[in-house]
C-alpha atoms as a printed R data frame, in Angstrom:
    type eleno elety resid chain resno       x       y       z
1   ATOM     1    CA   MET     A     1  -4.217   8.424  -4.907
2   ATOM     2    CA   ASN     A     2  -1.929   6.427  -7.163
3   ATOM     3    CA   PHE     A     3   1.686   5.851  -6.051
4   ATOM     4    CA   SER     A     4   2.528   3.207  -8.672
5   ATOM     5    CA   ASP     A     5   5.873   2.885 -10.441
6   ATOM     6    CA   ASP     A     6   7.764   0.159 -12.330
7   ATOM     7    CA   LYS     A     7   8.260  -1.964  -9.184
8   ATOM     8    CA   VAL     A     8   5.030  -1.695  -7.236
9   ATOM     9    CA   ASP     A     9   1.389  -0.963  -8.001
10  ATOM    10    CA   LEU     A    10   0.161   1.164  -5.060
11  ATOM    11    CA   PHE     A    11  -3.114   2.975  -4.308
12  ATOM    12    CA   VAL     A    12  -4.211   4.928  -1.232
13  ATOM    13    CA   TYR     A    13  -7.588   6.186  -0.044
14  ATOM    14    CA   GLN     A    14  -8.281   8.435   2.932
15  ATOM    15    CA   GLU     A    15 -11.295  10.317   4.255
16  ATOM    16    CA   ALA     A    16 -12.114  12.294   7.395
17  ATOM    17    CA   LYS     A    17 -15.045  11.668   9.714
18  ATOM    18    CA   SER     A    18 -18.164  13.555   8.661
19  ATOM    19    CA   GLY     A    19 -18.061  17.081  10.090
20  ATOM    20    CA   ASN     A    20 -14.268  17.140  10.503
21  ATOM    21    CA   LEU     A    21 -11.930  19.037   8.227
22  ATOM    22    CA   GLU     A    22  -9.021  16.668   8.897
23  ATOM    23    CA   SER     A    23  -8.740  12.930   9.336
24  ATOM    24    CA   GLY     A    24  -7.346  11.497  12.566
25  ATOM    25    CA   ASP     A    25  -5.571   8.959  10.339
26  ATOM    26    CA   THR     A    26  -2.256   9.657   8.637
27  ATOM    27    CA   TYR     A    27  -0.472   7.594   6.021
28  ATOM    28    CA   TYR     A    28   3.102   7.639   4.768
29  ATOM    29    CA   ILE     A    29   4.723   6.209   1.639
30  ATOM    30    CA   THR     A    30   8.319   6.369   0.481
31  ATOM    31    CA   LYS     A    31  10.216   4.449  -2.173
32  ATOM    32    CA   THR     A    32  13.901   3.933  -2.894
33  ATOM    33    CA   ASP     A    33  15.674   1.672  -5.388
34  ATOM    34    CA   GLU     A    34  15.881  -0.983  -2.645
35  ATOM    35    CA   PHE     A    35  12.516  -0.835  -0.876
36  ATOM    36    CA   MET     A    36   9.030   0.585  -0.503
37  ATOM    37    CA   LEU     A    37   7.858   1.652   2.959
38  ATOM    38    CA   CYS     A    38   4.268   2.506   3.800
39  ATOM    39    CA   ALA     A    39   2.411   3.084   7.050
40  ATOM    40    CA   ILE     A    40  -0.950   3.986   8.503
41  ATOM    41    CA   ALA     A    41  -1.307   5.731  11.864
42  ATOM    42    CA   ASP     A    42  -4.766   5.942  13.418
43  ATOM    43    CA   GLY     A    43  -4.783   8.599  16.135
44  ATOM    44    CA   LEU     A    44  -7.064   7.782  19.075
45  ATOM    45    CA   GLY     A    45 -10.364   9.603  18.808
46  ATOM    46    CA   ASN     A    46 -10.847  11.934  15.855
47  ATOM    47    CA   GLY     A    47 -10.154  15.479  14.720
48  ATOM    48    CA   PRO     A    48  -7.086  17.616  15.602
49  ATOM    49    CA   VAL     A    49  -6.008  15.757  18.773
50  ATOM    50    CA   ALA     A    50  -6.053  12.429  16.935
51  ATOM    51    CA   LYS     A    51  -4.205  13.958  13.988
52  ATOM    52    CA   GLU     A    52  -1.526  15.391  16.309
53  ATOM    53    CA   SER     A    53  -0.592  11.861  17.439
54  ATOM    54    CA   ALA     A    54  -0.876  10.321  13.970
55  ATOM    55    CA   ASP     A    55   1.280  13.026  12.347
56  ATOM    56    CA   ILE     A    56   4.315  11.961  14.396
57  ATOM    57    CA   ILE     A    57   4.691   8.801  12.334
58  ATOM    58    CA   PRO     A    58   5.482  10.278   8.871
59  ATOM    59    CA   LYS     A    59   8.138  12.555  10.395
60  ATOM    60    CA   ILE     A    60   9.935   9.638  12.074
61  ATOM    61    CA   LEU     A    61   9.681   7.359   9.031
62  ATOM    62    CA   GLU     A    62  11.003  10.055   6.712
63  ATOM    63    CA   GLU     A    63  14.023  10.728   8.904
64  ATOM    64    CA   TYR     A    64  14.883   7.116   9.823
65  ATOM    65    CA   LYS     A    65  13.527   5.114   6.854
66  ATOM    66    CA   GLU     A    66  16.639   2.896   6.671
67  ATOM    67    CA   GLU     A    67  16.016   1.477  10.170
68  ATOM    68    CA   THR     A    68  14.155  -1.745  10.970
69  ATOM    69    CA   LEU     A    69  10.404  -1.686  11.521
70  ATOM    70    CA   ASP     A    70  10.946  -2.469  15.208
71  ATOM    71    CA   GLU     A    71  13.289   0.505  15.584
72  ATOM    72    CA   LEU     A    72  10.867   2.792  13.752
73  ATOM    73    CA   LEU     A    73   7.894   1.816  15.929
74  ATOM    74    CA   LEU     A    74   9.923   2.263  19.121
75  ATOM    75    CA   ARG     A    75  11.021   5.723  17.980
76  ATOM    76    CA   CYS     A    76   7.390   6.648  17.269
77  ATOM    77    CA   ASN     A    77   6.348   5.317  20.669
78  ATOM    78    CA   GLU     A    78   8.895   7.519  22.478
79  ATOM    79    CA   LEU     A    79   7.272  10.626  21.000
80  ATOM    80    CA   MET     A    80   3.743   9.653  22.122
81  ATOM    81    CA   VAL     A    81   4.341  10.645  25.748
82  ATOM    82    CA   SER     A    82   1.670  13.174  26.839
83  ATOM    83    CA   LYS     A    83  -0.217  12.758  23.566
84  ATOM    84    CA   ARG     A    84  -3.481  10.900  22.866
85  ATOM    85    CA   GLY     A    85  -1.672   7.966  21.225
86  ATOM    86    CA   ALA     A    86  -2.096   6.064  17.967
87  ATOM    87    CA   ALA     A    87  -2.468   2.627  16.456
88  ATOM    88    CA   VAL     A    88   0.337   2.254  13.923
89  ATOM    89    CA   ALA     A    89   1.246  -0.315  11.263
90  ATOM    90    CA   ILE     A    90   4.232  -0.272   8.926
91  ATOM    91    CA   VAL     A    91   4.801  -2.413   5.830
92  ATOM    92    CA   LYS     A    92   8.114  -2.715   3.990
93  ATOM    93    CA   ILE     A    93   8.750  -4.441   0.667
94  ATOM    94    CA   ASP     A    94  12.397  -5.361   0.066
95  ATOM    95    CA   TYR     A    95  12.803  -5.611  -3.705
96  ATOM    96    CA   LYS     A    96  16.163  -7.399  -3.684
97  ATOM    97    CA   HIS     A    97  15.171 -10.137  -1.226
98  ATOM    98    CA   GLN     A    98  11.532 -10.187  -2.397
99  ATOM    99    CA   THR     A    99  10.118 -10.021   1.107
100 ATOM   100    CA   ILE     A   100   7.313  -8.062   2.711
101 ATOM   101    CA   SER     A   101   7.499  -7.203   6.407
102 ATOM   102    CA   TYR     A   102   4.706  -6.018   8.687
103 ATOM   103    CA   SER     A   103   4.777  -4.644  12.207
104 ATOM   104    CA   CYS     A   104   1.898  -3.120  14.109
105 ATOM   105    CA   VAL     A   105   0.726  -1.940  17.500
106 ATOM   106    CA   GLY     A   106  -3.035  -1.535  17.533
107 ATOM   107    CA   ASN     A   107  -5.906  -2.340  15.225
108 ATOM   108    CA   VAL     A   108  -4.498  -1.388  11.805
109 ATOM   109    CA   LYS     A   109  -4.960  -4.618   9.851
110 ATOM   110    CA   PHE     A   110  -2.818  -6.252   7.171
111 ATOM   111    CA   TYR     A   111  -3.741  -8.914   4.632
112 ATOM   112    CA   MET     A   112  -1.625 -10.470   1.895
113 ATOM   113    CA   TYR     A   113  -2.859 -12.838  -0.781
114 ATOM   114    CA   LYS     A   114  -0.260 -15.063  -2.441
115 ATOM   115    CA   ARG     A   115  -1.853 -15.760  -5.789
116 ATOM   116    CA   SER     A   116   0.570 -18.536  -6.859
117 ATOM   117    CA   THR     A   117  -0.270 -20.681  -3.822
118 ATOM   118    CA   ASP     A   118  -3.804 -19.348  -3.159
119 ATOM   119    CA   LYS     A   119  -2.680 -18.582   0.403
120 ATOM   120    CA   MET     A   120  -4.003 -15.730   2.554
121 ATOM   121    CA   ILE     A   121  -1.706 -14.254   5.188
122 ATOM   122    CA   TYR     A   122  -3.344 -12.354   8.026
123 ATOM   123    CA   PRO     A   123  -0.975 -11.771  10.972
124 ATOM   124    CA   LEU     A   124  -2.624 -10.765  14.235
125 ATOM   125    CA   PRO     A   125  -1.547  -7.275  15.296
126 ATOM   126    CA   VAL     A   126  -0.148  -6.540  18.749
127 ATOM   127    CA   MET     A   127  -3.001  -5.241  20.927
128 ATOM   128    CA   GLY     A   128  -2.934  -1.722  22.344
129 ATOM   129    CA   TYR     A   129  -1.548   1.494  20.863
130 ATOM   130    CA   LEU     A   130   1.601   3.610  20.922
131 ATOM   131    CA   SER     A   131   1.396   5.771  24.028
132 ATOM   132    CA   GLY     A   132   4.939   6.234  25.308
133 ATOM   133    CA   ARG     A   133   4.640   3.218  27.601
134 ATOM   134    CA   LYS     A   134   6.841   0.175  26.997
135 ATOM   135    CA   GLN     A   135   5.639  -1.782  23.976
136 ATOM   136    CA   LYS     A   136   6.073  -5.278  22.638
137 ATOM   137    CA   ILE     A   137   7.019  -5.131  18.945
138 ATOM   138    CA   ASN     A   138   6.711  -8.123  16.623
139 ATOM   139    CA   THR     A   139   7.811  -7.704  12.993
140 ATOM   140    CA   GLN     A   140   6.768 -10.549  10.702
141 ATOM   141    CA   THR     A   141   8.404 -11.137   7.311
142 ATOM   142    CA   TYR     A   142   7.085 -13.177   4.375
143 ATOM   143    CA   ALA     A   143   8.323 -14.057   0.915
144 ATOM   144    CA   CYS     A   144   6.485 -12.142  -1.798
145 ATOM   145    CA   GLU     A   145   6.459 -12.293  -5.570
146 ATOM   146    CA   LYS     A   146   4.925 -10.626  -8.593
147 ATOM   147    CA   ASN     A   147   1.101 -10.322  -8.447
148 ATOM   148    CA   ASP     A   148   0.850 -10.934  -4.681
149 ATOM   149    CA   LEU     A   149  -1.738  -8.486  -3.332
150 ATOM   150    CA   PHE     A   150  -1.581  -6.744   0.029
151 ATOM   151    CA   MET     A   151  -3.850  -4.434   1.971
152 ATOM   152    CA   LEU     A   152  -3.332  -2.276   5.049
153 ATOM   153    CA   HIS     A   153  -6.288  -0.456   6.618
154 ATOM   154    CA   SER     A   154  -7.410   1.520   9.650
155 ATOM   155    CA   ASP     A   155 -10.450   0.486  11.713
156 ATOM   156    CA   GLY     A   156 -12.689   2.949   9.860
157 ATOM   157    CA   VAL     A   157 -12.559   0.589   6.873
158 ATOM   158    CA   VAL     A   158 -15.158  -2.103   7.561
159 ATOM   159    CA   MET     A   159 -15.631  -4.923   5.041
160 ATOM   160    CA   LYS     A   160 -17.936  -7.931   5.178
161 ATOM   161    CA   SER     A   161 -15.302 -10.361   3.922
162 ATOM   162    CA   PRO     A   162 -11.877  -8.810   3.384
163 ATOM   163    CA   LYS     A   163 -10.252 -12.133   2.482
164 ATOM   164    CA   SER     A   164 -12.671 -12.948  -0.328
165 ATOM   165    CA   THR     A   165 -12.567  -9.316  -1.522
166 ATOM   166    CA   ILE     A   166  -8.790  -9.555  -1.913
167 ATOM   167    CA   LYS     A   167  -8.905 -13.029  -3.493
168 ATOM   168    CA   ASN     A   168 -11.430 -11.914  -6.103
169 ATOM   169    CA   ALA     A   169  -9.441  -8.846  -7.183
170 ATOM   170    CA   SER     A   170  -7.449  -9.245 -10.391
171 ATOM   171    CA   ASN     A   171  -4.932  -6.537  -9.452
172 ATOM   172    CA   ALA     A   172  -4.287  -3.690  -7.003
173 ATOM   173    CA   GLU     A   173  -6.361  -1.125  -8.888
174 ATOM   174    CA   CYS     A   174  -9.326  -3.509  -9.047
175 ATOM   175    CA   LEU     A   175  -8.981  -4.161  -5.294
176 ATOM   176    CA   TYR     A   176  -8.895  -0.430  -4.575
177 ATOM   177    CA   GLU     A   177 -12.079   0.197  -6.564
178 ATOM   178    CA   THR     A   178 -13.898  -2.744  -4.945
179 ATOM   179    CA   ILE     A   179 -13.037  -1.659  -1.400
180 ATOM   180    CA   PHE     A   180 -14.021   1.944  -2.124
181 ATOM   181    CA   LYS     A   181 -17.464   0.811  -3.282
182 ATOM   182    CA   GLU     A   182 -17.926  -1.712  -0.472
183 ATOM   183    CA   ILE     A   183 -17.075   0.299   2.644
184 ATOM   184    CA   GLU     A   184 -19.370   2.672   4.485
185 ATOM   185    CA   HIS     A   185 -18.204   6.256   4.277
186 ATOM   186    CA   GLY     A   186 -18.383   8.926   6.971
187 ATOM   187    CA   ASP     A   187 -15.693   7.870   9.482
188 ATOM   188    CA   ASP     A   188 -11.941   8.446   9.604
189 ATOM   189    CA   SER     A   189 -10.741   5.741   7.242
190 ATOM   190    CA   THR     A   190  -7.548   4.972   5.350
191 ATOM   191    CA   PHE     A   191  -6.474   2.027   3.269
192 ATOM   192    CA   ILE     A   192  -3.433   1.187   1.158
193 ATOM   193    CA   VAL     A   193  -3.462  -1.607  -1.430
194 ATOM   194    CA   GLY     A   194  -0.593  -2.791  -3.556
195 ATOM   195    CA   SER     A   195   1.191  -5.524  -5.437
196 ATOM   196    CA   LEU     A   196   4.673  -6.212  -6.754
197 ATOM   197    CA   LEU     A   197   5.163  -5.754 -10.491
């Protein structure tokens, strides 16, 4: 799906595990004049019980989108009590300050390629998953500029060399098409790719 506008080029792909009607992954995207917020939640396991945990995230982000990433993740965590749990990552682009922030608990991975400096940013996510238990949250913020590429993906997206795949892409749409062709299909998988315009 294409969520592009005049500020950000944004593409999303999602599929459910073979045999399931619904994916255990959920994604969320919202945009205002000031920022773009996107997230992937990967519910533990697959099917309806995984989706139940993952579906908490869009509801919280929609209601509290103005809050910090730390606050959003902690709110999501509170609602995971007595549920299966989920790995969750949130990315926010601040247009005014030209920054991109990433916060994650679990194995939803984030990459950003800064084309002007040929630098790849790959912050290590916090291990574990949102479960209602106390969590350590660690938001990381980086400067970003036009043509920087970023990618956020659940663990169902397996690539041989994600860094070189991103580096070799000329733009977000090209990156989307390359990843779609490269990954194995048949598992719950979600990825979001984008760049500032």
